[in-house]
N, C-alpha and C positions, 0 to 999 in steps of 0.2 A: 601181388607175387610174394609180399610178407602180411601175417598175421595180419589181420585187422578186427580183434575183441572175438576170433574165434579161436578155441583150443585145437590142440595139433589131432584129438581125439576126430572131432567133427570135421576138420579138412581132410582127414585119412579117407574118410567115410564116403567121398563124394570123389574116390580115385584118380583126382587129375595129378597130389600132392603126394606120394605113396611115399613114404619113410622106407630107405634102401636099408637101412641097417639099423642094429638096436638102438633103441631109444633108451639113453644112460640115467634121464632123470628119473622117471615115474618108479621104477623098481628098487633106485637107491634112497630115493627120498624121502621126507617123512610126509605124515598124512598132514601137517600144518602145513610143509612148504608147500605140497601139492592144493591144497586147500585156500591159500595167498593166492595160486597161481591161478586159480578157478576163477577166485572171485576180481582178479585183472581184466580176465575174459568178457566179464559181464558187466563190466562199466559204461561200454556202448554204448548197452542194448537198454539201460538206466535211463539215460541221456535222450537216447532216440525214443524212447516213450514219455520223455516229458516236450519231446516235439524241439530239441535243441542240440545241433551239430556237437559233434567230439572236438569240441576245441582247445584250451588250455587246462581248464578247470578239472575237465576230464581227465586229459593227457596226466595232465598230474596225479589224480587217484589211481589211473593207471598204473602209473612210474612207483606208486608208494607199494599197492601189492604185488608188482613183479621184482622190485627191490627188494621184499621183505624176503620171498623166493628165493631169491639168489641167496642171502642172507643166514636163510635156514638151510641150505641147501648149494653147498658150490658147485656139483656137479651137473647140473641141470640146463642140459646147453637148449632147451624148449623156453625156459623164462630169459635164459640171456637174451634170446631172440628177438623174443618179446619187447625185452627191456631197452634190448638196441633201438628197436624202432618206434617205442615210444620218447625215447633222450633224443633221437633221429627228426623226429618232427617236432619236439620243440627245442630242435636249435642248437642241442648238449652235443655236436658232432664229436670231438675226440673223446667223448665217454660213449659215445655209440658203437664208436669202432673200436674200443677195447672190447664191448660185448657180440658183439659180431664175431670178432678175430678167437675166441674165449668158447663161442658155444663150435666152430670149425675144428678147433683144438680139441675141443672133447667129445664130439663125435664128426671125425672126418668124413663119416660117411651119408652125413647127413645132409643134402640135396637145399635143405631150404635154406640151410647155414651159410652156404654160398650165396646162393641166389640175395639172400638180404646183404651180403657184406656185397656183392655187385649193386643193388641199387641203393648202397651209401654209396660208393663212389659216383656212382651216375648222377646222385642229387647234388653231388659236392663239384661236380665237372674234372674229375678224374676218371676220363671214359677208358684209356688203355686199362688203367687195374679192373674196371668197371668188367671187360670183358672177358678178362683173365678171369676174374673172382666167376661170369657165369659160364665160362667153359668148363672152371671146374666143378659147378653142379650139373651143370649138362651132359656130363660125362657119370654121372650117377642118375639124373631123369632125364632123360634125352627127350620124351615126349612134352615135357612144361613149356605149355603155348606161349605164357606170357615171360618165359625166362627168354626164349628164342626170340620175340619182339623186341624185350627190350637191349637184347644182344646187338639184334640188329640198327635198332635206334642209335648205341653206343655206337657202333662204327661208323656210322653216318656223321655222328659229333666227332671223332675222335681225329687228332691232328689237325682240326680244321681252330686255326686263329681268330675268328668269329665263325659263330654258328651260321650255316644257311638257313634262307626261310624255312627252304623244304624239309630240314631236318627238325627245326623248331614246331613248325608247324605237326607233324609227325608226331613228336612228343607229348605238344600241348592238345591236338586235334581230336575231333572224336568226340563222344559221350563219355563221361566217366562212369565205368560200368562195376557191375561185380564179375569178376573172374572166376577161375575155380574155385569151388571151398568156400565161395562165399568173400574171398580177400579182394579188398577194393583198394583199385588200380594208383596208386600214385599220378600228379600228371604237377610237374615242377623240373624249373630246369635255370639257372646261375648263367645271369649274363655281364658280363665286362662291359661297364658305360664308364669313357672317360668323362671328370669331371676336372675344372678344375681345382689347384690345392687350396682347403680349407672352404669350400662355395659350393653352390650350388648350382652354378654355370657349365652346362654344355659345352666342351671341348670342339672343335671340329673334328677331331677323329673321331665324336661320338655319333657323328653320321651314321656309318657303314652297319652299326650292331645295331643302331635304332631301324634304318633301311630293313634290315633284315627282318627286326622283331615287329615291325609294324604292319610287313606284308605279312605276316606268315598269322600275324591276330586279324588281319583282315581277312586275311581266308576263312578261316578258321569260323567268323563269326556271318560270314556268306553262305554257310552250310551249317552253323549250328546257331540261331538269330539268339536264343539263352545262355549262349555260352556267356561266360565273366571271366574277368582276370586281377587276380591281386598284386601289386607292383610292391616287394617287399624291396626298403634299402637295408644295405649293413656299411660298416665301417671300421677300418681296423684297430689294433688295439691300444692308436696313442692317443692320451688327451682324456677328459672326464666324461664320465657317463652322460651327463647331462648335458655336455654339448656335442658329443654323438648321436645321442639319442634326437635330439634337434636338427644334426643336419643331415643322417639319415632319411630324417622324416621327409625333410626338404627334396632331398634327391626323389627319390620314388615321387613324390610329386611333380619333381617337372619332369620326369621320365613320362609318367602319366599325361601330362597335359602335352608334353610332345606328341606324344604317338595320336592324341585325341586331335590334337591341330592338325596335323600331319599325313594322319591318314584317314581322317574322316570316321572314326573310330565313337560308338558312345559313351559320353562322358558317364551316365549310366551303367555303362560294363566296365567299368577301371575302377578298384578300391586301391586303396595306400596305405601301407605300413611302417612303419620307423622300427627298428631293432636296434641301432648304434653299434656299441661293440660286443652285445651282450651273446650271437651268435657267432662267433669264426667258428671258419674250419679250419685253420692251422691256428698253434698255439706258438710259433715259431716269431723271431721279432730280424729275422733277414726281410728285404728288399721283397720279395717273392712272395714271402707268407705275407706281408701287408697288402700284396697287391692282390692275393686271390681273397683274403678276407674283405676287401674293398667289393662291392658287389650288388647289382642291381639280381631279384628273385622274383621268377616270374612263375606264379600259380594259376591255373587253370580252378576254374570253380563255376558251381550252374548259378545263376541271377539269382537265386532265394538265397544262396548262401553268403551274399554280398553285402547282406547288412551289416556284420559287425566291423566292418570297415568304413573310414570315412572315402566316399566318394567326391570326385572332383568337377569343379564347375567346369562350362566352356569357357575358354581363354582365346583370346587373340593375340595376335600378333606373327612372327614368321613363322608361317608355314614348312614344313619337311616334303610337301606334296609334293610330286614331280608335274611341272610343268605339261600343256597339251602335249604339246611336239618333245622330242629330242633332241637338240640340240648342242653342236658340239665344232669349233674350229680344229683345223686340221690344217697343217703344211707340213707337205715334204721336201726339205732344201739338199741341196749337194753343191758340191765345189765347181765351177767350170775351170776351164785349161790355165785361167788367171789365178787358180786360188782365191775367186772371189764368190760369196755364199748367190747360191741362186735359186728359186723354186723350181720345185722338180715337176715337170708336167710328163701328161701322157706321150709317149714316145719318142722324149727324149733319147740321145743316146751318151754312155757314161765308161769309160776303162776300167779297166784291172789299177785298183790303187787309188780311186775317186772315193771323197770322202761323201757320206749321206748321212741326215737325220732325221727325225719323224719329231713335230710336233703335235700338241693338243691340247684344248681347254675347252671340258663340259660347263654346261650351263646349269646342268642337276646331276647330283651322285650318279653315279653308274658304274658299271665294269667294260674294263677297256685291253682289247686282246689286237696286238698290233703282230703279224708274222710275215715272212717273205720266201716266195718259192722262186727256186731258178728252174733253169729248160731242165734241167739233169732228173728234175722232180724230187730233189731238196729241199725239206722244208727246216727253214729259221724262224725260232720263236725269238722274236724283238723285245716282245713287253709284253706281260712279268718276264726278267731273267735274272736271276740270281747272281750269274758271270758279272753282270752290269749295277748290282748293289740296287734292283726292283725286285721285291719278293712276292710283291702283296698288286692285284688289279683292280684293288676298289680305286676309283677316282674322286674325288671332292669338289664341289661346285664349284666352279670357277677357281680354282686353282691352276696355273701354268705348269704343263709335263713337258719335259727333252727325252728324248729316248735317242740315244743311249744314254745323257746325261745333259746338265747343260755345257758343258766345257768339253763335252767328246764326242767322238762320230764313228760309223763305222765304217768297215772299206770292204770295196769291191772285190773279191776275190779270183782265182784266175779260171772261173767255168763261162764260158760265153754263150751269151744268144740272150732270150727275153726272161725278165725278170719282171717277179709281181710283188706289191710293196699290199697286203689287206691291213685296214684298219677299221678294229670290229665295237663299235660300244653298245651295251645293254641294259637296259633299266634292272632286268633281274640274272641273278648268277648263273653263268653256266656251266656248272659241275661236268656235262657230260664231254663239253670241251678242254676243261682243264683237265681232265684225267685221260683223254685221248694223248694231249702233248705230254703230261710225263707218261705215258705208257712209251711214247715214240721216244724221248730223248732221254731215257734212264740209260745209264750202261750196266746190262744186264747181259753177261756173257751167255745165262742159259738161254737166252732169245734168239730163235732160228731166223736167218732170212725170212723164209716165208712170214715166220708171225709177225716181223718189223716193216714188212710189207701189206701186209692184211691189215696192220695199227694205220700206215700211212694211206690206204686206200678210203679207210675210215674216216683219217683228217681231209683228205680230199674231195669227198663227198661232202662233211660238214661246211669246207670251203666254197663249195657251187652253190650251197643253200647258202651260205653268209651273202655272197655276189648278190645273186638273186634277191635278199632283200635289200638294198641301193639304198639311194636316199629321194626323198622327197623332193629335195630341192638344195641349191648352192647360191650362195652371196656369197658379194664380199667380207670378208672376215676383219678383224683385228690387223693392226700392225705391231711386227716383234723384231725385236732387235737380234743378230745374232752373228756372230765372228767365227772368221774360217779357220783351220787350223795355223793359216799360217799369221793368224790377226788382222785381215783385212774385215770391215762391218759392214753390214748394210740392212736395211729397213725391209722386212718382205712382208708380204701381204698373206693373210691364212684364207682358205676359202671356209664362210658358216654353213655346215651341213646341218639340215633340219629333216627330220621324220617322224611322222603318223606312229603309232605305236610302240612296241618297246624295245626294237632296236634299231642299228643304223650298220651299214657298210659302206667303206670305200674303197676303191684300188685306183692302184697308181701302175701302171706298166711302162715299161724303159727297154730300152735294149741296153747289152752288154756287149761293147764292144774289143 
């Protein structure tokens, strides 16, 4: 998308990235400034001719020439864009942002300047701003294939607390190839991996991002065995340079080792590098700024590019890999007429105002969806549901979950008839299910009754598919103690469900009288 060692004159000749407004730099700048710019575009060719990739030494040489061009001619948007690109590759993000922004101000009709700004926001994880920048560029050059693709990928990642495996695979997948005009694609994505404070110990909350990342990398390697990945570690700005460099290196290695052990990724396809606090995304001092800077970045390489970075060795220890079967303890409980907790069995009879709740405990990381369908066709999303304090459907292994909460109960309304509760667990995130429920439950006055019915039909079709998933088997599970709303307690036994494959579904049907 952005120039990688090619002048804008050569880019324009390919016809893919056409300048739609007059170029301010060439005519207004001195010959010395233009010569410095041209020298910067030729640096990569020199290193390539020597059989070396353009890494830090090469990038610093390019930065020198582009910086010189900007100093000699402050109104040179082409040089600002190329300088911003080099600064970004060097991890000097705040400086890069200044250059991209200046280029758009110098020439508001310069599509590539907005594409460069979009790439910057994409690579630093600010996907909403990336989409906005791509949109501005695409108004000027709507035919840009790479900009349209990057915008689509930014939309895939936008508003996601943890990037989904499918989105990660789209960003990092495929060959690193040459785009229009000899412009090389970047393949980089920041991932937030929670670690213990001042340590390289992975926290339990790291399981979900590692699960998504490992699934994505495994999928890429299955399609492209020559692919390789660099795991970069970064810290926030607090602490000494030496300490942070060591900490980031150990954290990058820990992530790579966990991926290799948990997903059977070849160790010789994973390299590591720690950058400490030398590549901050934000220079602010708030906790949000520190959190953005504490990250792991994953870079897609080819196998022959990995030699410059330390590789990892096979390690033993706990594996993140899934066991052969998906296994989960599930219990649906209710209060009887004497306010005693009971296990809800198929065919049970409940009354309006009765309380009920759901317990589940998976034996491996998975995604859980729980919903209820009444006789009128109304669908209730029980889990996750922000009304009850649950925003995320990722469930950690061997963690106990109560829906709607440890000390809370649902109550039946006054719609009589058959009620169905579905508990669904999947090893891979089902964004199709999530999107359907968002469309169904959002309060949008512009949605017609017909539109809502169409969405409900899609959801019910998905429900029907889930019911057919079923379970491979059921056996007595663990004993859990639950207290009724009135305070009476009982120890009840869950059903342990297990199923070969990627998902399982359990349906409990009762009569609402």
